C-alpha positions in Angstrom: 15.9 99.7 35.2 18.3 96.5 35.1 17.5 95.8 38.8 13.8 95.9 38.1 14.1 93.6 35.1 16.3 91.0 36.9 13.8 91.0 39.8 10.9 90.7 37.3 12.5 87.6 35.8 11.5 85.2 38.5 13.3 82.3 36.8 14.6 79.2 38.4 18.0 78.9 37.2 18.3 75.4 38.7 15.9 74.3 36.0 17.6 71.9 33.6 16.8 74.2 30.7 19.3 76.6 32.1 21.7 74.4 34.1 22.6 72.6 30.8 23.8 75.9 29.4 25.4 77.2 32.6 27.3 74.1 33.4 28.3 73.1 29.9 32.1 73.0 29.6 32.2 73.9 26.0 30.4 76.2 23.6 26.7 74.9 23.7 26.7 74.6 19.9 30.2 73.4 19.4 29.3 70.7 16.9 27.5 73.4 14.8 30.5 75.8 15.0 32.8 72.9 13.8 30.6 72.1 10.9 30.2 75.9 9.9 34.0 76.4 10.1 34.6 73.3 7.9 32.4 75.0 5.3 34.0 78.5 5.8 37.4 77.0 5.4 36.6 74.7 2.4 38.7 75.4 -0.6 36.4 75.8 -3.5 38.1 76.0 -7.0 36.3 77.7 -9.8 34.9 74.5 -11.2 33.4 73.2 -8.0 32.1 76.6 -7.1 30.3 77.1 -10.3 28.8 73.6 -10.0 27.8 74.1 -6.5 26.1 77.5 -7.4 24.1 75.9 -10.2 23.2 72.7 -8.1 21.6 74.7 -5.2 19.2 76.4 -7.5 17.2 73.1 -7.6 16.8 72.1 -4.1 15.5 68.6 -4.9 18.4 68.0 -7.1 20.9 69.1 -4.5 19.1 67.2 -1.6 19.3 63.9 -3.7 22.8 64.0 -4.8 24.4 60.6 -4.9 27.2 59.4 -2.6 29.7 59.4 -5.5 29.0 62.9 -6.5 31.8 65.4 -5.8 29.3 67.7 -4.1 27.9 65.1 -1.8 30.2 66.0 1.1 29.2 69.6 0.8 25.5 68.7 0.7 25.9 66.6 3.9 27.8 69.6 5.5 25.1 72.0 4.6 22.3 69.9 6.0 24.3 69.3 9.2 24.9 73.1 9.7 21.2 73.9 9.2 20.2 71.2 11.6 21.8 73.2 14.4 20.2 76.5 13.4 16.6 75.8 12.7 14.0 73.9 14.6 12.2 72.9 11.4 15.3 71.9 9.4 14.7 68.9 7.2 16.1 65.7 8.4 17.2 67.3 11.6 17.0 63.9 13.4 19.6 62.5 10.9 22.1 65.4 10.8 21.9 66.9 14.3 24.5 65.0 16.4 23.3 66.2 19.7 21.2 63.6 21.7 18.7 66.4 22.7 18.7 67.8 19.0 19.3 71.3 20.3 18.9 74.2 17.8 19.5 77.9 17.9 16.1 79.1 17.0 12.9 78.7 15.1 14.0 80.4 12.0 10.9 80.4 9.6 13.2 79.9 6.5 12.4 77.2 4.1 15.2 74.7 3.2 15.8 75.9 -0.2 16.5 79.6 0.9 18.6 78.1 3.7 20.9 76.3 1.4 21.2 79.5 -0.8 22.0 81.8 1.9 24.4 79.3 3.6 26.3 79.4 0.4 26.1 83.3 0.1 27.4 83.6 3.7 30.7 82.3 2.6 30.8 83.4 -1.2 28.6 86.5 -1.3 28.2 87.8 2.3 26.3 90.9 1.2 23.6 88.8 -0.2 22.9 86.5 2.7 19.4 86.7 4.2 19.5 88.6 7.5 17.9 85.8 9.7 20.2 83.2 8.3 23.3 85.5 8.8 22.2 86.1 12.4 22.0 82.4 13.1 25.4 81.6 11.5 26.9 84.7 13.3 26.1 82.9 16.6 28.0 79.8 15.6 30.9 81.9 14.3 31.2 84.5 17.0 28.9 83.7 20.0 30.5 86.4 22.4 29.2 89.3 20.1 26.1 87.6 18.6 22.7 86.2 20.1 20.4 83.5 18.9 17.5 85.8 18.8 17.8 85.8 15.1 14.4 87.4 14.0 14.5 91.0 13.1 10.8 91.3 14.4 11.7 89.7 17.6 14.8 91.9 18.0 12.7 95.0 17.5 10.2 93.9 20.0 12.7 92.8 22.5 14.6 96.2 22.3 11.3 98.0 23.0 10.5 96.0 26.0 13.9 95.4 27.7 16.0 98.2 26.3 13.4 100.8 26.0 14.7 101.9 22.7 14.5 101.1 18.9 16.4 98.2 17.6 20.1 99.0 16.9 22.1 96.2 15.5 25.3 97.7 16.8 24.3 97.9 20.3 21.7 95.2 20.7 23.9 92.3 22.1 25.9 94.6 24.5 22.5 96.1 25.7 21.2 92.8 26.5 24.3 91.8 28.4 24.0 94.9 30.5 20.3 94.5 31.1 20.8 90.9 32.4 24.0 91.6 34.2 22.7 89.9 37.3 22.1 86.4 35.8 24.6 83.6 36.5 27.6 83.7 34.3 28.1 80.3 32.5 31.3 78.3 32.9 32.1 79.0 29.3 31.7 82.7 28.6 30.7 82.0 24.9 27.4 80.5 26.3 26.4 83.9 28.1 24.3 85.0 25.2 22.8 81.6 24.6 21.5 81.8 28.2 20.2 85.2 27.7 18.3 84.1 24.5 16.7 81.2 26.5 15.5 83.7 29.1 14.1 86.0 26.5 12.1 83.3 24.9 11.0 81.9 28.3 9.5 85.3 28.9 8.1 85.6 25.4 4.6 86.3 26.6 5.7 89.6 28.1 7.3 91.2 24.9 5.6 89.5 22.0 2.5 91.4 20.6 -0.5 89.1 20.4 -3.2 90.1 17.7 -6.7 90.5 19.0 -8.5 90.4 15.5 -7.7 88.8 12.2 -7.1 92.2 10.8 -4.2 92.7 13.3 -2.9 89.3 12.5 -2.9 90.1 8.8 -0.9 93.3 9.5 1.6 91.5 11.9 2.1 88.7 9.3 2.6 91.2 6.4 5.1 93.1 8.6 7.0 90.0 9.5 7.4 88.8 5.9 8.9 92.2 5.1 11.1 92.5 8.1 12.5 88.9 7.7 12.8 89.2 3.9 10.9 86.1 3.4 10.0 84.9 -0.1 6.2 85.4 0.3 3.9 88.3 -0.2 0.3 89.0 0.5 -1.3 89.8 -2.9 -5.1 89.9 -1.9 -6.9 90.3 1.4 -10.3 90.6 2.9 -11.6 90.8 6.4 -11.4 87.0 7.0 -8.7 85.8 4.6 -5.7 86.7 2.6 -3.9 85.2 -0.3 -0.2 84.6 -0.3 2.1 84.2 -3.4 5.8 83.2 -3.5 8.5 85.4 -5.0 8.2 83.5 -8.3 4.5 84.2 -8.6 3.5 80.6 -8.3 -0.2 79.8 -7.4 -1.1 83.4 -7.7 -4.6 83.3 -9.3 -8.2 82.7 -8.5 -8.0 79.2 -9.8 -5.1 78.2 -7.3 -3.6 80.0 -4.4 -2.3 79.7 -1.0 -4.7 81.3 1.6 -4.8 81.9 5.4 -8.5 82.0 6.4 -10.2 82.2 9.8 -12.8 79.5 10.4 -14.4 78.9 13.7 -12.0 81.2 15.5 -9.0 79.4 14.3 -6.7 80.2 11.3 -6.3 77.6 8.5 -3.3 77.5 6.1 -4.7 76.2 2.9 -4.0 75.7 -0.9 -7.3 76.5 -2.6 -8.6 75.5 -5.9 -11.4 77.7 -7.1 -13.4 79.0 -10.1 -12.6 76.1 -12.4 -13.5 72.6 -11.6 -11.4 71.2 -14.4 -8.3 73.1 -13.1 -9.0 71.9 -9.6 -9.3 68.3 -10.8 -6.0 68.6 -12.8 -4.1 70.1 -10.0 -5.4 67.5 -7.5 -4.3 64.9 -10.0 -0.7 66.0 -9.6 -0.7 65.5 -5.8 0.3 62.0 -4.3 -1.2 60.8 -1.0 -0.8 63.6 1.5 1.7 63.4 4.5 0.5 63.4 8.1 0.7 67.1 8.5 -1.7 67.9 5.6 -5.3 67.1 5.0 -7.9 67.2 2.3 -10.6 69.6 3.1 -14.1 70.0 1.4 -14.1 73.5 -0.3 -17.3 74.3 -1.8 -18.4 73.4 -5.4 -14.7 73.1 -6.5 -14.1 69.9 -4.5 -11.3 69.4 -1.8 -8.6 71.9 -1.1 -5.4 71.0 0.9 -5.1 72.3 4.5 -2.5 72.1 7.1 -3.5 69.8 9.9 -2.4 72.2 12.7 -4.6 75.4 13.2 -3.6 78.6 14.9 -5.4 80.7 17.4 -5.2 84.5 16.9 -3.9 85.3 20.3 -1.2 82.6 20.3 2.0 84.2 21.2 3.8 81.9 18.5 1.0 82.5 16.0 3.0 84.4 13.3 6.0 82.0 13.5 3.8 78.9 13.5 1.8 80.3 10.5 5.1 80.8 8.6 6.2 77.3 9.6 2.9 75.6 8.6 3.0 77.6 5.3 6.5 76.5 4.6 5.6 72.9 5.1 2.5 73.3 2.9 4.4 75.1 0.2 7.4 72.8 0.1 5.3 69.7 -0.2 2.8 71.0 -2.9 5.2 73.3 -4.9 7.3 70.3 -6.0 4.4 68.6 -7.7 3.6 71.8 -9.5 7.2 72.2 -10.5 7.5 68.7 -11.8 4.4 69.3 -13.8 5.7 72.6 -15.0 9.0 70.9 -16.0 7.1 68.1 -17.8 5.2 70.9 -19.6 8.5 72.7 -20.5 9.8 69.4 -21.9 6.8 69.1 -24.1 6.8 72.6 -25.3 10.7 72.4 -26.0 10.1 69.2 -28.0 7.3 70.9 -29.9 9.4 73.9 -30.6 12.3 71.5 -31.8 10.3 69.1 -33.9 7.4 71.5 -34.9 4.9 68.8 -34.6 4.2 66.2 -32.0 1.6 63.5 -31.4 0.1 62.9 -27.9 -0.7 59.2 -27.9 -2.4 57.1 -25.3 -5.6 54.9 -24.4 -9.1 56.5 -24.3 -9.8 58.9 -21.4 -6.3 60.1 -20.5 -6.9 63.7 -21.3 -4.8 64.1 -24.5 -6.9 66.9 -26.1 -6.9 68.7 -22.7 -3.2 68.4 -22.5 -2.8 69.6 -26.1 -4.8 72.8 -25.2 -2.6 73.5 -22.1 0.4 73.3 -24.4 -1.2 75.6 -26.7 -1.8 78.2 -23.9 2.0 78.0 -23.0 2.9 78.4 -26.7 0.8 81.6 -27.0 1.7 83.1 -23.6 4.5 81.4 -21.7 4.3 84.0 -18.9 0.7 83.8 -18.1 -0.8 80.7 -19.9 -3.7 80.6 -17.4 -5.0 83.8 -18.8 -5.2 82.6 -22.3 -8.9 81.9 -23.6 -8.6 79.6 -26.6 -12.3 80.4 -27.8 -12.0 82.0 -31.2 -8.3 82.8 -30.5 -6.6 84.0 -33.6 -3.5 81.9 -33.0 -5.2 78.7 -32.4 -7.2 76.2 -34.4 -8.6 72.7 -33.8 -9.8 70.1 -36.4 -11.0 66.5 -35.8 -10.0 63.9 -38.4 -12.3 61.0 -39.5 -12.3 58.4 -42.0 -14.0 60.6 -44.6 -11.6 63.6 -44.1 -9.7 64.5 -47.4 -7.0 66.7 -48.7 -9.7 69.0 -50.1 -11.0 69.4 -46.6 -7.7 70.0 -44.9 -5.4 71.7 -47.4 -6.9 73.2 -50.6 -9.9 72.4 -52.7 -12.4 73.6 -55.3 -15.4 75.5 -54.2 -18.5 76.7 -56.3 -18.9 80.4 -56.0 -22.1 82.0 -57.0 -21.7 85.2 -59.2 -23.8 87.3 -61.5 -23.4 84.8 -64.4 -24.2 81.7 -62.4 -21.4 79.9 -60.5 -17.7 79.7 -61.0 -15.1 77.2 -59.6 -12.4 78.6 -57.5 -9.5 77.1 -55.7 -9.9 77.9 -51.9 -7.6 77.5 -48.9 -8.9 75.1 -46.5 -7.9 74.4 -42.7 -4.2 74.2 -42.5 -3.5 76.4 -45.7 -5.6 79.2 -44.4 -4.1 79.0 -40.8 -0.5 78.8 -42.4 -1.2 82.0 -44.3 -2.4 83.7 -41.0 0.8 82.6 -39.2 3.0 83.7 -42.2 1.7 87.2 -41.8 2.3 87.3 -38.1 5.8 85.9 -37.8 6.5 87.1 -34.3 3.8 85.0 -32.7 3.3 81.3 -32.3 0.3 79.5 -34.1 -0.7 76.1 -33.0 -3.1 73.7 -34.8 -4.4 70.8 -33.0 -5.5 67.7 -35.0 -7.7 65.6 -32.8 -7.9 61.9 -33.6 -5.1 62.3 -36.1 -5.0 58.6 -37.0 -8.7 58.3 -37.9 -8.0 59.6 -41.3 -5.8 58.4 -44.1 -2.9 60.6 -43.3 -0.9 60.0 -46.5 -3.9 61.0 -48.5 -5.0 63.9 -46.4 -1.6 65.5 -46.1 -0.4 64.9 -49.6 2.7 67.1 -50.4 2.4 68.7 -47.0 4.5 65.7 -45.7 7.5 67.3 -47.3 6.5 70.8 -46.0 6.4 69.4 -42.4 10.1 68.9 -42.5 11.2 71.7 -44.6 9.5 74.7 -43.0 9.5 78.0 -44.9 10.0 76.3 -48.2 7.4 76.5 -50.8 5.9 73.2 -52.3 3.7 72.9 -55.3 0.2 71.8 -54.3 -2.4 69.8 -56.2 -4.4 73.1 -56.6 -3.2 76.7 -57.3 -5.1 79.7 -56.8 -3.0 81.8 -59.2 0.3 81.1 -60.8 2.0 83.4 -58.3 0.2 81.6 -55.5 0.9 78.1 -56.6 3.1 77.0 -53.6 2.1 76.1 -50.2 4.4 77.2 -47.3 4.3 76.1 -43.7 6.1 78.8 -41.8 8.5 78.1 -38.8 5.9 79.7 -36.4 3.2 77.1 -37.1 3.1 74.2 -34.8 1.0 71.0 -34.9 -0.1 68.9 -32.1 -1.9 65.5 -33.0 -3.8 63.4 -30.5 -4.1 59.6 -31.1 -6.1 56.9 -29.4 -3.7 53.9 -29.2 -6.5 51.5 -28.4 -8.4 52.1 -31.6 -7.2 49.5 -34.1 -10.0 50.2 -36.6 -8.3 53.4 -37.9 -5.7 54.1 -40.3 -2.0 53.2 -39.9 0.6 56.0 -39.7 3.4 55.0 -42.1 7.0 55.5 -41.4 7.4 58.6 -43.6 4.9 60.4 -41.5 6.1 59.0 -38.2 9.6 60.4 -38.9 8.2 63.9 -39.1 6.4 63.7 -35.7 7.6 63.2 -32.1 5.4 60.9 -30.1 4.6 61.6 -26.4 2.8 58.9 -24.1 -0.2 60.2 -22.1 -1.0 57.5 -19.6 -3.8 56.9 -17.1 -3.1 58.6 -13.8 -4.7 58.0 -10.3 -6.2 61.3 -9.2 -6.8 62.8 -5.8 -10.0 64.0 -4.3 -13.5 62.9 -3.7 -14.7 63.3 -7.3 -12.4 60.4 -8.4 -13.3 56.7 -7.7 -9.8 55.5 -6.9 -11.0 52.0 -5.8 -12.7 51.3 -9.1 -9.9 52.9 -11.0 -7.3 50.5 -9.5 -9.6 47.4 -10.0 -9.9 48.1 -13.7 -6.3 49.0 -13.9 -5.3 45.6 -12.4 -7.0 44.0 -15.5 -4.2 45.5 -17.7 -1.1 45.8 -15.6 0.6 44.8 -12.4 2.6 48.0 -12.2 2.6 51.4 -13.7 1.7 50.2 -17.3 5.1 48.5 -18.0 4.2 44.8 -17.1 1.1 43.1 -18.5 -1.5 41.5 -16.1 -2.3 37.8 -16.6 -5.6 39.0 -18.3 -4.0 41.1 -21.1 -3.0 39.5 -24.3 0.6 39.4 -25.2 -0.2 41.3 -28.5 -1.0 44.5 -26.5 0.9 46.9 -24.2 -0.9 48.1 -21.2 -0.2 51.6 -21.9 -1.9 51.4 -25.3 -5.3 49.9 -24.1 -5.9 50.5 -20.4 -8.9 52.8 -19.6 -7.9 56.5 -18.9 -8.6 58.3 -15.6 -11.4 60.5 -17.0 -13.8 57.4 -16.9 -13.5 57.4 -13.1 -14.3 61.1 -12.5 -17.9 61.9 -11.1 -20.0 63.8 -13.4 -22.6 66.5 -12.5 -25.6 68.2 -14.1 -24.8 71.7 -15.5 -26.2 75.0 -14.2 -27.4 77.9 -16.4 -23.8 79.0 -16.9 -22.5 75.5 -17.9 -20.6 74.7 -14.7 -21.0 71.6 -12.7 -23.8 71.7 -10.1 -22.3 69.8 -7.2 -25.7 69.3 -5.6 -26.7 67.3 -8.6 -24.2 64.5 -9.2 -25.1 61.7 -11.8 -25.3 58.2 -10.5 -21.7 56.8 -11.1 -23.3 53.3 -11.3 -24.7 54.4 -14.7 -21.3 55.2 -15.9 -19.9 51.8 -14.8 -22.7 49.9 -16.4 -23.0 51.8 -19.7 -19.6 53.2 -20.3 -16.9 51.2 -18.5 -18.3 47.6 -18.7 -19.2 47.9 -22.4 -15.6 48.8 -23.3 -14.2 46.0 -21.3 -16.6 43.5 -22.8 -15.6 44.7 -26.3 -12.0 44.2 -25.2 -12.8 40.6 -24.3 -14.6 40.1 -27.6 -11.6 41.6 -29.5 -9.1 39.3 -27.7 -7.4 42.1 -25.9 -8.5 41.0 -22.4 -8.2 37.2 -22.2 -8.0 34.3 -19.7 -10.1 32.1 -17.5 -12.5 34.2 -15.3 -12.0 37.4 -17.1 -15.7 37.7 -17.8 -16.5 37.2 -14.1 -13.9 39.8 -13.1 -15.6 42.4 -15.4 -19.1 41.6 -14.3 -18.1 41.7 -10.7 -17.0 45.3 -10.9 -19.1 47.5 -8.7 -19.2 50.9 -6.9 -17.6 50.7 -3.3 -17.1 53.4 -0.7 -13.6 53.7 1.0 -15.4 52.6 4.1 -16.4 49.3 2.5 -12.8 48.1 2.2 
């Protein structure tokens, strides 16, 4: 068998690919071994180990450690070790000290798990991922290891060359015996490195190539399981399948990672479906895409994100490439989601601490929408996307206006018909009725949204509730009492209030200091969204009338009496609108003329700003009137 295999190889060992290994006068990955040994011999006291353990949980935090941080040296060491192990290591050009940037393998492991399992390799060996362990074993003990680190590959190599099932204990020695006739390198530690190069030079012979997408799906699923990668297929059809990470992120019809075959090529995408508003929101989180990603038209829901590289089903490297492209797509997009999730956590944490917050910002920034998203998390933090607020028992929304009174919001007197005519009864209104509901269900959160909270005279509308906002659970005597026993009003601790406030509207009531002290204020600013439904060009032109940066510095046209963040136009003014279908969803085939929005919504507000002295300066009228719709091809 060995003689047949050696004859079958037909390899030119004079090729530089092999001579560089055969003639090397030290271990071929000596720099990698030195870096790994430095980590394995690094003395960790309890404090440093605890901090390192906590730091690597957040890959971005760990990656961006400053030079004066006590963990910076270890961070640099981790990145250097990985740069010798994985073809797709981040910043490989910086950390890999070889001129040819040689690596052990294409590992298919994302950087965050790499960091975690490199830590485990030293501190918790039993918890190290098998692919990472196999790679590091080559650096640590190359005589008894080989840089075919994938379990899937080892299984296929065993079947083809060793004619047996994969056995970890005999795999390396079996290959040495099988390739006994090949040249022996000058340094014996490079023997298995040479064998691995031969194996991957001959990959077409032993690697299974799917013939149909169904075969590809099964191979992909098996690869994920065998390599213990942090993804799983959660839904599949004949020409696509969804993928979720181990944390369950992006695992819904509204947003999910998907591999789909189109025109005989496999695309790796992040799809936004079912909800146009959700699609617009998630697209708004994404900055401009890197070179390896593209916006791709995706039906009525607008653009999805697709990896620029596509895969042929019968590509011998198809599965590994799909994993690599998925890792790149995931690593880029998940960070925006996590940042948004963290921002949401901070708002929820603030609401739980303060009990009432006000989302403030100029018109059109999505304050009410954000308030409802916070409500969903408060109601079900594990699956907020599944919460339907329509007629939900734990949610209530009211809108204030100048005529709104205490009797509308708290308690008032109502005329009730009876057999003797009518009688006057004290009845609970909005917040009193909602507070009673929350009081009777103390294990769940109840959230009240007060839209346009500053349009009413708050001191008059709230009355004695100003005290109750601060002293939750304590009864206060109200202006009206239903009975002597029911005279006091109580706001229970599980009742939360979110107000929204338009900071550009100066015609409405002032919020005095006593009320301000009881609310936390959160800025909601205009955001440049992504996707074809957003007019980025017009947005930036209007933005330039108010600010020269990100709403911190005034433009020459903005009066010194105003802050840009209080009066600039929000992003919703620049989103395309569509006619609705019978179910109330946007009909993408019937867009409204955006020029109408510019002429009858955007320009009139800007003209009012000029009249009110918000926008000033020579030429401001001409700047506003010159605004027009432009395509990206026009600039």
